[in-house]
C-alpha positions, 0 to 999 in steps of 0.5 A: 255661239262662242265668239271667235278670238282675234288672231294675235300676231307678233311681228318681228321687225327692225325699227332702227329708223322707224319701220320700213314703209312696206312693213308699216303698211302691212301691219296697218292692214293687218290691224284693219283686218282685225288682227291684234298685232304686237311689234317686237323691234330688233332695233329701235329709233325714230323714223318716218314710219312710226308705230301708230297710236294703239299698236303694242310695241315691246321696247327694250333696254339692257335692264328689261332684257336681263330681267326678262331672261331671268323670268323666262329661265325660271318659268321653263329652265330646261327649254331655256337652257337647250335653246341657249346651247343652240344659240351658242352653237350658232353664235347668236347670243344677242338674238337669243337674249332678245327672244328670251327677254320677251318670250313671256310677253308674247306667249299670248300670240298665236303666230310669230311673223319675222319680216326679214330672213336675218336677225328678225328670223333668228329672234323668231326661231328662238321664240318658237323654241321657247314658246312652241308658237308657229313661225312665218318668215318673209324673205326679201332680197339682201338676206340671200346675198349678204346674210349676217349668219348664213348657217343659222339662216339655213337652219332656222328656215327649216324650223319655219311653218311658212316661208314666203318671198317677194319674187319668183326669182327669189324662190328659185334662188332660195331653193337652190341655196338651201335645198328646201323644196320649192313647193314649201316656198310661197311667193307673196309680192309686196303690197301696195294700197292700190285704192290710195295709190291710183292715178287721178286728176287733182287740184294742187294748191301750194303755200310757201311760208313760215308757220306764223300767225299772219300767213293764213294757213288756218284760213286756207285749210278751212277753205279746203274743208269747205270745198269738200273735194277729195281731189283738192290737195294742199302742198305746204312748204315751210317750218317754224319762223322767228315768231311763235309758230302755228301748229299747222299739222294739228290744224289739218288734223282737227279739220279732218283734211290730213289726207289732203295736206302734204307737208314738205318741210323747208325747201330750197333750190330745185325741190322748191322750184319743182313744186312751184312748176307743178302746182295749179294755184299758189295761195297765201291768204295773209292777214294782220297778226294778233299782235298787229304785224303786217306783211311787206310784200310776200316774197313767195307771191313774187316767186309764184308770179315769176313761175307764171302761176295764178295767185289767190291772196288777200287785200293786205297792205301792198298786195292789191297794189301789185296783184290785179286778181284774185284777192279776197278780204282778210279772214273771209274764208267763204270768199277764199273758198269761192275763189279757189273753187272758181280757179279749180273749175276754170283752167283757162282762167288759171292760165290767163292769170298766170301769164299776166302774173309772169308779165308783172314779175318781169316788170317788178321783181327781177334782179334789176332791183339788186343792181339798183341797190348795188349802184346806190351802194357804190355811189355811197362808197365813192362819195364817202359821206358829207364833208362835215361827217368826214371831218368829225370822223377824223377828229373822232367826234361822232357828232349829233345823230342824223336820220338817213335821207328818204329815198323814193321806192322805185320798181324794176323799170325805175318808176317811183 
């Protein structure tokens, strides 16, 4: 028995800012289904949805376009010149040049798939002329209203072996605009991974911190790994700090929990506040860094307390003097795992801890602390330094160095 060869698809898509998310999902699933995919980008640049490792991408530059067209001309000159004449007639030389550049590279593809009815379709049309490969196109919306080359659009559609669009409305409009029999136009709606995009109860752990060694991302990720619960999510806010950063994305990949970790990057204002409000628990397992650096008191913990959130942290410097619970020893991943498990399983305890943390925040961390600083600065400005210092300043004599007086630290209620 001969083994069936996999279907080879040349997907023609724009990658100006990476792939469109739905195109990326489509290609991803084609690969899962066993198709061999070659991506031919009409435009290229970095973006959110990049080609995945292992995907074949035919990237281009002016030299490659020139060399590719010469090679195509040499292998089939009559067909090349006939197609070039057609491109001149429809004022589509740029689309033709891209098709000519890669006609030989996609000769092994068994089908061409233009992901939009614009320049992607035009490139596909010319590739079909050059190679004789079947052509399918998907029409979305803008092509029907603001097509870059309406005349070629209508002409190329008639050369397609399959025409699909994403709505019934589009099918009717396309048929009325082009005169193509509606029976030739299939409706294939946008694809969503409904196994992944589905409602479910989750337990969201928020961490807000620079990616510094002492912030405890590695310990938190290891604890999530040990929880072994796909419904646990980690929301990571932050980026590289002033010290050598930890590669937290790589940590998540190495532990196999990438699907459970959402990286939001640095946030502020309403976006950050929304995550504080919606998370179930805030976790910052601070510890002494390898170079001996310790925390003061993490601002993000004070912010989480103000939002009335249960906090899981460590017995690190000032933290146990403020937070009554839930604390574990520095670096104790097993204890951290059990602390998170306990709060995951006990919503009532989370609420009670959050309410107590809010009361503590109202006593310790309000803007009254800034007002205390403001009063002290105003008093210093009014006093203007000691008499001796004023005299030295008038004479231009800096005098001997003096250490600043020590002031006892007070909380927002004024207690030392």
